[in-house]
N, C-alpha and C positions, 0 to 999 in steps of 0.2 A: 616487489613489483610482480614477480613470478606468481606469487600467491594470488594476486588480483587476476592475472591472466588466466590461471587455471580455474579459480573458483567461479568467475563470471564468464569464462570463455571469451575474454576480450582480446582484441588484437593489440599490438604495441600502441597504435594510434588511439585506441579507445582507452587504454590505461592512462596515457598522457592527457587525454581529454578529461577523464574523471579526476585525475590528480590536480590538474590545473583549476578545475571548477570547485574542488573540495579536497584540499591537501590533508584534511583530517582523516580521510579514508585510510591513510597509511597507519593511523593509530589504532584502528580496529583490530581486534584479535582474530586469529584464524577461525576460531569457532563462531564468532559473531558474523564474520563474512560468509561462512558456510551456511549459517542459519538464514541469513538474508538472501543468499542465492537460492536456497531451497524454497523459501516462501515466494520471492519475487519472480523467479524464473520457472520453477517446477510447479508450484501451486497456482499462482496468479496467471502465469503465462506471458510475462513481460519479456521482450526481446533484450538480450544483453546490451545491444547498442543503445536502446532506450534508457537503460539504467546508467550507462556510461555518460550519457548527456545530462543526466539528472542525478548525480551521485549524492546529493543531499538526502535522498531517500534512505541512504545507508545510515544516516544519523538518527532517524526516527525509531522509536520503540516498535519492535515487531508485534508484540502482544498487546501493547497499550494504545497503539495508533494504527499501524498498517493493517493488521489482520481484522480488527473490528470495522474499519472503514471499508476494507475490501468486501466484507460480508454485506454491508449496507449497499454498496454499489452493485454487487452481484444480485442482490434481491431486487433493487430498483430496475436494473437492466432486464433481468429475467421476467419481470412483470410489466414491462413496457412503460415504466414510469421515468426512465432516463434513457437518453439516446445511447445506443450501443457504441457510437464513435467517441463518446466522452472519455478522455484519458484519465488514468488513475492518479497521475502525479498531481493534477490540480486539486484533487480531493485529499491527497496525503499531505500536501504542503500547507494548507490553510489552518488557521488557529481553530481550536475546538469550537468556540462560539460560532464562528463563521461556518464551519462544517455543519453543525446542527441546524443553523438558520437556512443554509442552502440545500442540504440534502435530506434532512429529516422533517423539519417543520412543514414544508410544503405538502407533505404526504400524510399529515395527521388524520385526515378524514378517511382515506382509503386504506391506510396502514397504521391504525392507532397504536399498535403494539411496537412499532418501529423504535420509538424512543426507549422503551423498556428493553427490547432486544439488543439495541446498540449498547445501552448501559451494561447489560449482562456480558456482552462480548468484550467490553472494555475491562471487565473484572476477570476475564478469562473463561467465562461461562457461556461460550458460544452456543446458542440454540441450534438444534439440527436444522431447523428451517426458520427463517424470519417469517412472520405470519401476517396475514390480513385479519381484519375483524371477524 
């Protein structure tokens, strides 16, 4: 429990919330939790309390799901193709097919390379910039 508090900067109440919503979080290794914290808090900028209320994010693959989807959302938001208020969790939690249908396919005309860039990101080959045509 202390590891969760320290890694995610959670209060006792946030640890209890996270554990009650996802008891499997206790089975995560210290290294995995630290990697998750680094990506979700330091890189993406999510608030610790946001993660505590949505601890299932800690079950998803960082490199195969979270990071590639984050790059897509960052690209879409940065280019005015997605509302800046749209939360990350809704994109992280959906099945792959739904994610592609909802976040990639609608932008095929203005960002035809998005599907290729996303596929590359899923393979760990994150392009320096997702690109327009």
